[in-house]
C-alpha positions in Angstrom: 85.8 96.6 43.5 85.9 93.6 46.1 86.0 96.0 49.1 83.0 98.1 47.7 79.9 97.4 50.2 77.5 98.7 47.5 77.0 95.1 46.6 75.5 94.2 50.0 73.2 97.0 49.7 75.3 99.9 51.5 76.1 103.4 50.1 78.9 105.4 51.2 78.0 109.1 51.3 80.0 112.1 52.9 82.6 109.6 54.5 79.7 107.4 56.3 77.9 104.2 55.3 73.9 104.2 54.9 71.6 101.1 54.0 70.8 101.9 50.2 67.5 101.6 48.4 68.8 99.0 45.9 68.8 95.2 46.2 71.9 93.5 47.6 73.7 91.5 45.0 75.5 89.3 47.4 74.9 88.3 51.2 76.8 90.2 54.0 78.3 86.9 55.0 80.1 86.4 51.6 81.1 90.1 51.6 82.7 89.5 55.1 84.2 86.1 54.1 86.0 87.8 51.0 87.3 90.8 53.5 88.9 88.2 55.6 90.5 86.3 52.8 91.8 89.5 51.4 93.1 90.6 54.8 91.3 93.4 56.4 93.4 96.6 56.7 93.2 97.9 60.3 93.2 101.6 60.3 95.7 103.4 62.8 93.7 105.2 65.4 94.8 108.9 65.5 93.6 111.6 67.9 91.0 113.9 66.0 91.0 117.4 67.1 87.5 118.8 66.9 87.1 122.5 67.9 83.8 123.8 68.4 84.2 126.9 66.2 86.1 125.1 63.4 85.1 126.8 60.1 83.0 129.6 61.9 85.2 132.4 62.7 86.8 134.5 59.8 89.5 137.4 60.1 88.1 140.6 58.9 91.7 141.9 57.8 93.1 138.8 56.0 90.0 137.1 55.1 91.3 133.7 56.4 89.4 131.4 58.5 90.4 131.0 62.1 92.3 127.8 62.8 92.5 126.2 66.2 95.3 124.4 68.1 94.9 122.4 71.5 97.3 123.8 74.1 97.2 122.5 77.8 93.7 121.2 77.4 92.2 124.1 75.8 91.7 125.3 72.2 93.2 128.6 70.9 92.5 130.1 67.5 94.2 132.5 65.1 94.0 133.5 61.6 96.7 133.1 59.0 98.1 136.6 60.0 98.6 137.6 56.4 98.4 141.3 56.9 100.3 143.7 59.1 96.8 144.7 60.9 96.1 141.0 62.0 99.7 140.0 62.7 99.5 141.2 66.2 96.3 139.8 67.1 96.3 137.7 70.2 95.0 134.2 70.3 91.2 133.5 70.8 90.3 131.2 73.7 87.5 128.8 72.8 85.7 128.6 76.2 85.8 132.4 76.5 84.2 132.7 73.0 81.6 129.9 73.8 80.3 131.7 76.9 79.9 135.0 74.9 78.0 133.1 72.2 75.8 131.3 74.7 74.7 134.7 76.0 73.9 135.7 72.5 71.9 132.6 72.1 69.8 133.4 75.3 69.1 136.9 73.8 67.6 135.4 70.7 65.7 132.7 72.8 64.2 135.4 75.0 63.3 137.8 72.2 59.9 137.9 70.4 61.0 135.9 67.4 62.7 133.3 69.6 59.9 130.7 69.1 60.0 131.2 65.3 63.7 130.9 65.2 63.5 127.7 67.3 61.3 126.2 64.9 63.4 127.0 61.9 66.4 125.6 63.8 64.6 122.4 64.5 63.8 121.9 60.9 67.4 122.7 59.7 68.6 120.1 62.1 66.1 117.6 60.7 67.1 118.3 57.3 70.8 117.8 58.1 70.2 114.6 59.8 68.4 113.1 56.7 71.3 112.6 54.3 71.0 112.2 50.4 70.6 108.3 50.6 67.7 108.6 53.2 65.9 111.0 50.8 66.6 108.6 47.8 65.2 105.8 49.8 61.9 107.6 50.6 61.6 108.4 46.8 62.0 104.8 46.0 59.5 103.8 48.5 57.0 106.3 47.1 57.8 104.8 43.5 57.2 101.1 44.6 53.8 102.3 46.3 52.8 103.6 43.0 53.9 100.4 41.1 51.9 98.5 43.5 48.7 100.5 43.0 49.0 100.2 39.3 49.3 96.4 39.6 46.4 96.1 41.8 44.4 97.9 39.3 45.5 95.6 36.5 44.3 92.7 38.7 41.0 94.4 38.9 40.8 95.0 35.3 41.9 91.5 34.3 39.1 90.2 36.4 36.5 92.6 34.8 37.8 91.4 31.3 37.1 87.9 32.2 33.8 88.5 33.6 32.7 90.4 30.5 34.1 87.6 28.2 36.9 89.8 26.7 39.6 87.0 27.8 39.3 83.4 28.6 39.7 81.8 31.9 43.1 80.3 30.6 44.4 83.7 29.6 43.1 85.3 32.9 44.8 82.8 35.1 48.3 83.2 33.0 48.1 86.9 33.3 46.9 87.1 37.0 49.9 84.8 37.8 52.2 87.4 36.3 50.7 90.3 38.0 50.6 88.4 41.5 54.2 87.4 41.2 55.1 91.1 40.6 53.0 92.3 43.4 54.7 89.9 45.9 58.0 91.1 44.8 57.1 94.8 45.0 55.4 94.3 48.5 58.5 92.4 49.9 60.9 95.1 48.7 58.7 97.9 50.3 58.5 96.0 53.4 62.3 95.6 53.6 62.8 99.2 52.7 60.3 100.4 55.5 62.0 98.5 58.1 65.4 100.0 57.0 64.0 103.4 57.1 62.5 102.9 60.5 65.8 101.8 61.9 67.5 104.8 60.3 64.9 107.5 60.9 66.6 110.6 62.5 65.9 111.2 66.2 63.3 113.8 66.9 64.2 117.4 68.0 62.3 118.1 71.1 63.9 121.1 72.9 61.7 123.8 73.7 64.2 126.7 73.8 67.1 127.5 71.6 69.5 127.2 74.6 68.2 123.7 75.2 68.5 122.9 71.6 72.1 124.1 71.9 72.9 122.1 75.0 71.5 118.8 73.7 73.5 118.8 70.6 76.7 117.1 69.5 79.5 119.6 68.2 78.5 119.0 64.8 74.9 120.0 65.7 76.3 123.2 67.8 78.2 124.2 64.7 75.2 124.1 62.5 73.3 126.1 64.9 76.0 128.8 65.3 76.2 129.0 61.6 72.5 129.6 61.3 72.2 132.0 64.1 75.4 134.3 63.7 78.4 135.5 61.7 81.6 135.7 63.7 84.2 138.1 62.7 87.7 138.4 64.1 89.1 141.9 64.1 91.6 143.8 66.2 91.7 141.3 68.9 88.0 141.2 69.1 85.2 138.6 68.1 82.2 140.8 66.6 79.1 138.7 66.6 76.4 139.6 63.9 72.9 138.1 64.3 71.6 136.4 61.1 68.0 136.9 62.1 67.7 140.7 62.1 65.4 140.3 59.2 62.7 138.9 61.4 63.3 141.7 64.0 65.2 139.9 66.9 66.2 142.4 69.4 69.7 142.4 70.4 73.0 144.3 70.8 76.2 143.4 69.0 78.4 141.3 71.3 82.1 141.4 71.3 84.7 139.6 73.2 88.4 140.6 73.9 91.0 137.9 73.4 
């Protein structure tokens, strides 16, 4: 519990930390002091393998995903080889597979549907970059804005009641003070959330082609684009690439690569 950053306004989601929409219960300085007192545990740095096609290629014979190993500076992939049909399959070279996939991306780019697909992929990237915590924060900001509007209306109604003689000046001042305190608190909270939202707003996607979009992305982004564009199937020593966008008539021929 003492190591939980929730109490300083931070939420952990999907292995990462994001500014939350809730009010911190303690200061960051106090939290850090406690961590120092408890003795911070330093994580051992380990080399993380990050193959581009992780989780994207499936063997048609055994149904397993192709896994990747780093050998002499290159990634090579193979399925679990659970059936006689796939036991003799050679390894897949990642760089050769990416070359073929890149050509397939270009074919989608140059098709009549290229601009439509580009807009859909841009939107998918933006949605992926706005995690649940960010969506929740936006929802809280909208809720606070509605509360501010209601309290401003209450402020106006109080003045009308006083003017019409429904309430005395003393009652008016007491109720007005409560409303003004509440408005100050709501406006301050909304201002802080707007500041956080401005700092964590995902960067814009500005590429004008699908190939440009692919080239500008990190491996995580590239994996997302590949998963949205194609289905990759490993069969008899070949990678078959199926275009997912056939429903909007993207003209292309099926691509294969020998491993």
